[in-house]
C-alpha positions in Angstrom: -81.6 141.1 262.8 -85.1 142.2 262.2 -86.6 144.4 259.5 -87.8 144.6 255.9 -86.4 143.4 252.6 -83.7 145.3 250.9 -83.4 146.5 247.3 -81.3 144.5 244.9 -77.7 145.5 244.4 -75.6 144.7 241.3 -71.9 145.1 241.8 -70.2 146.8 238.9 -66.6 146.4 239.9 -63.7 148.5 241.2 -64.3 152.2 240.4 -61.2 154.1 241.8 -57.7 153.0 242.7 -55.0 154.9 244.7 -53.1 157.1 242.4 -49.6 155.9 243.5 -48.3 159.3 244.6 -46.2 159.2 247.8 -49.2 160.2 249.9 -51.6 157.8 248.2 -49.8 154.5 247.7 -52.7 152.4 248.9 -56.4 152.6 249.9 -59.4 154.7 248.9 -61.2 154.2 252.2 -64.6 155.4 253.2 -65.9 157.1 250.0 -68.7 159.7 250.3 -70.0 162.2 247.7 -70.0 165.9 247.2 -72.1 167.0 244.2 -70.5 169.7 242.1 -72.9 170.1 239.1 -76.0 168.2 238.0 -73.7 165.5 236.5 -70.3 165.7 238.2 -69.4 164.4 241.7 -66.4 164.7 243.9 -66.0 161.5 245.9 -63.9 162.0 249.1 -62.0 159.2 250.8 -58.7 158.5 252.6 -55.5 157.1 251.0 -52.3 156.0 252.8 -48.6 156.7 252.4 -45.6 154.3 252.7 -45.8 154.8 256.5 -49.5 153.7 256.6 -50.6 157.2 257.5 -54.0 158.3 256.2 -54.4 161.4 254.0 -57.6 163.0 252.8 -58.1 162.5 249.0 -60.8 162.8 246.4 -61.6 161.9 242.8 -64.1 163.5 240.5 -66.5 161.6 238.3 -69.0 162.4 235.6 -72.3 160.4 235.8 -73.9 159.2 232.6 -76.5 156.6 231.7 -73.8 153.9 231.5 -72.1 154.6 234.9 -69.5 156.9 236.4 -66.4 158.1 234.5 -63.2 159.2 236.3 -62.3 162.8 235.4 -59.4 163.6 237.8 -57.7 162.5 241.0 -56.7 165.0 243.7 -53.2 166.3 242.9 -52.4 166.8 246.6 -54.0 165.7 249.9 -57.2 167.5 251.0 -56.0 167.2 254.5 -52.7 165.6 255.8 -51.9 163.9 259.1 -51.7 166.2 262.1 -48.6 167.3 264.0 -46.5 164.9 266.0 -48.3 164.0 269.2 -51.6 165.3 268.0 -54.8 163.2 268.0 -54.5 162.7 264.3 -50.7 162.3 263.8 -51.2 158.9 262.2 -53.9 160.0 259.9 -57.0 162.1 258.9 -59.9 160.2 257.4 -62.6 162.4 255.7 -66.0 161.1 256.9 -68.8 163.7 256.0 -69.4 167.3 255.1 -72.0 169.9 256.0 -72.5 173.4 254.5 -73.5 176.0 257.1 -73.4 179.8 257.1 -71.3 179.9 254.0 -68.8 177.4 255.3 -68.0 173.9 254.0 -67.3 171.9 257.2 -65.7 168.5 257.0 -65.8 166.1 259.9 -63.1 163.5 259.9 -61.7 160.6 261.9 -58.3 161.3 263.4 -56.3 158.4 264.6 -53.0 157.8 266.4 -51.1 154.6 267.3 -51.6 153.2 270.8 -49.4 151.5 273.3 -51.5 149.1 275.4 -54.1 149.0 272.5 -53.3 149.2 268.7 -55.0 152.6 268.0 -57.0 155.5 269.3 -59.8 157.3 267.3 -61.1 160.9 267.7 -63.3 163.2 265.7 -61.8 166.3 264.0 -63.3 169.2 262.2 -61.8 171.2 259.2 -63.2 173.7 256.8 -62.6 174.6 253.2 -62.1 177.9 251.4 -61.8 176.4 247.9 -65.0 174.5 247.5 -63.8 171.3 249.0 -60.5 170.6 247.3 -58.5 171.3 250.5 -59.3 171.7 254.2 -57.7 173.4 257.2 -58.3 172.3 260.8 -60.3 174.6 263.0 -58.2 173.3 265.9 -55.3 171.0 266.7 -57.6 169.3 269.2 -60.6 167.1 268.4 -64.2 168.3 268.6 -65.2 164.9 270.0 -62.9 162.6 271.9 -62.9 160.6 275.1 -65.7 161.8 277.4 -67.9 160.2 280.2 -70.1 158.5 277.6 -67.3 157.5 275.2 -64.3 156.6 277.4 -62.4 154.6 274.8 -62.7 156.1 271.4 -65.0 158.1 269.0 -64.6 158.2 265.3 -66.2 157.8 261.8 -68.5 160.8 262.2 -71.5 161.3 259.9 -73.1 164.7 260.5 -76.4 166.2 259.2 -77.9 169.6 259.8 -81.4 168.7 260.8 -84.2 171.0 262.1 -81.9 173.7 263.2 -79.3 171.4 265.0 -76.3 169.4 264.1 -76.7 165.6 264.6 -73.8 163.2 264.5 -73.8 159.4 264.2 -70.4 158.0 265.1 -68.5 155.0 266.2 -68.0 154.7 270.0 -65.8 152.2 271.7 -67.3 150.3 274.6 -64.4 148.1 275.6 -61.1 146.4 274.7 -60.6 142.7 275.6 -57.7 140.3 275.3 -57.9 138.3 272.1 -60.0 135.2 273.0 -57.9 133.2 270.5 -54.7 134.1 272.2 -53.5 136.6 269.6 -51.0 139.4 270.5 -53.4 142.3 270.0 -56.5 143.3 272.1 -59.9 143.1 270.4 -61.9 146.3 270.1 -65.7 146.5 270.7 -67.4 149.5 269.1 -70.8 150.4 267.8 -72.8 153.4 266.7 -74.0 156.3 268.9 -75.6 159.7 268.4 -74.7 163.2 269.5 -76.2 166.7 269.0 -74.7 170.2 268.8 -75.9 173.8 268.3 -72.8 175.0 266.5 -71.2 171.9 265.1 -68.2 172.2 267.4 -69.4 171.4 270.9 -71.2 168.1 271.1 -73.6 166.6 273.7 -73.3 162.8 274.0 -75.2 160.2 275.9 -74.8 156.6 277.0 -77.5 155.2 274.6 -76.4 152.9 271.8 -78.2 153.4 268.4 -77.3 149.8 267.5 -76.8 147.4 270.4 -74.6 144.4 269.7 -76.1 141.2 268.4 -74.7 137.9 269.6 -71.1 137.6 268.6 -70.7 141.1 267.2 -67.8 143.3 268.2 -67.6 146.0 265.5 -70.4 148.1 263.9 -68.8 150.8 261.9 -69.1 153.8 259.5 -72.7 155.0 259.8 -74.1 156.9 256.9 -77.5 158.5 257.7 -80.0 160.0 255.3 -83.4 161.6 255.7 -85.9 159.5 253.7 -89.6 160.4 253.9 -90.6 160.9 257.5 -87.7 159.0 258.9 -84.1 158.1 258.5 -82.1 155.3 256.8 -78.6 154.2 257.9 -76.0 152.3 255.9 -73.4 150.7 258.1 -71.2 147.6 258.3 -70.9 145.0 261.0 -68.9 141.9 261.8 -68.6 139.2 264.4 -65.5 137.7 266.0 -63.4 135.8 263.5 -65.6 137.2 260.6 -65.2 140.1 258.3 -67.5 143.1 257.5 -70.7 143.0 255.5 -72.9 146.1 254.7 -76.3 146.4 256.3 -79.1 149.0 256.6 -81.4 150.2 259.4 -84.3 152.5 259.6 -85.6 154.9 262.3 -88.4 157.4 263.0 -86.3 159.7 265.2 -82.6 158.9 264.3 -82.0 157.4 267.8 -84.0 154.1 268.0 -83.2 151.9 265.0 -84.6 148.8 263.4 -82.0 146.6 261.7 -82.6 144.6 258.5 -82.4 140.8 258.4 -79.9 140.4 255.5 -76.9 142.3 254.3 -77.4 145.0 251.7 -74.2 143.7 250.1 -72.0 140.7 250.8 -68.7 139.5 249.3 -68.1 138.4 245.8 -66.8 134.9 244.8 -63.4 136.2 243.8 -61.4 139.4 243.4 -60.9 142.7 245.3 -64.1 142.3 247.4 -64.1 138.6 248.0 -63.0 138.8 251.6 -65.0 141.7 253.0 -67.3 144.6 252.0 -67.5 147.7 254.2 -67.8 151.5 254.5 -70.7 151.9 252.1 -72.4 155.2 251.1 -74.8 156.3 248.4 -74.3 158.4 245.3 -77.8 159.4 244.0 -77.8 160.6 240.3 -81.4 161.4 239.2 -83.3 158.2 239.6 -80.2 156.0 239.7 -78.7 155.0 243.0 -75.1 153.8 243.3 -73.6 152.2 246.3 -69.9 153.1 246.8 -68.0 150.7 249.1 -64.7 149.2 250.0 -63.5 145.6 249.8 -60.6 143.5 251.0 -58.2 145.0 253.5 -60.5 147.9 254.2 -60.2 149.4 250.7 -56.5 148.8 250.0 -57.2 148.4 246.3 -59.6 151.3 246.1 -63.4 151.6 246.2 -66.0 150.0 244.0 -69.6 150.7 242.9 -72.8 148.8 242.7 -76.1 149.8 241.1 -79.1 149.6 243.3 -82.6 148.8 242.1 -85.2 150.0 244.5 -84.9 152.8 247.0 -84.0 152.6 250.6 -87.1 153.9 252.5 -87.4 155.5 255.9 
């Protein structure tokens, strides 16, 4: 990887655990922030039930000088798995939100179990009429699925409204291969791509990769993109075969061509809930304080944690 030095990151521990309700037994996967007041934030994520299906969830926090304090956990799912046979019947994973024309639009990853491969990913869209506590699908079909440029899968959408258009950075599958170690399940290859839309519903894709694979890599996941200065900053996670995720950053002038950093923004701890992997990072910016929200072992099975960042990501 090539690029500049990253700010220092101080892990503060596990911040939010699943609440134990029948729809949120495990996981607080893929946290991202909705600001409610100058000092309160709703953090959206996905939890799983006893059947391992993903449900949209959230928890609200108050930000103070000494960190983030939990106020309440969602009493019911913000969005539930789709109908049997639909693109999201195994789960709906909230990924990002955009406010547009008085609507709060949530893009989410819908997934379903596969046959010849373990799973299939798609991009769904839902909207809220209660300020982001619950969401209803705009359609039983995905807004982005298999297409000539994404023939295998599309998921983990991060959407910005930028200069009059919608821009999406998302995970696109490029191939499946038989496990080189002889395991029973095929290995996925996916990385990050870019799409544009005039209305946020119909998307134009291309074959270009935002982040080409480096040697040994097979999974680059969960892009989170922010405008910074005259450019863009991306937080994402990556892993190589027989390794686990670490969190990285990249910068871009146009949001299409990206320069990756040399070292991880965050790596694993020596022990505990994030000692095996760190993944699915995003930022919560409170005044001059930057918090990195992220998942640990087993893709956030125990919940999500927080780290304080010193120094700003710069585009």
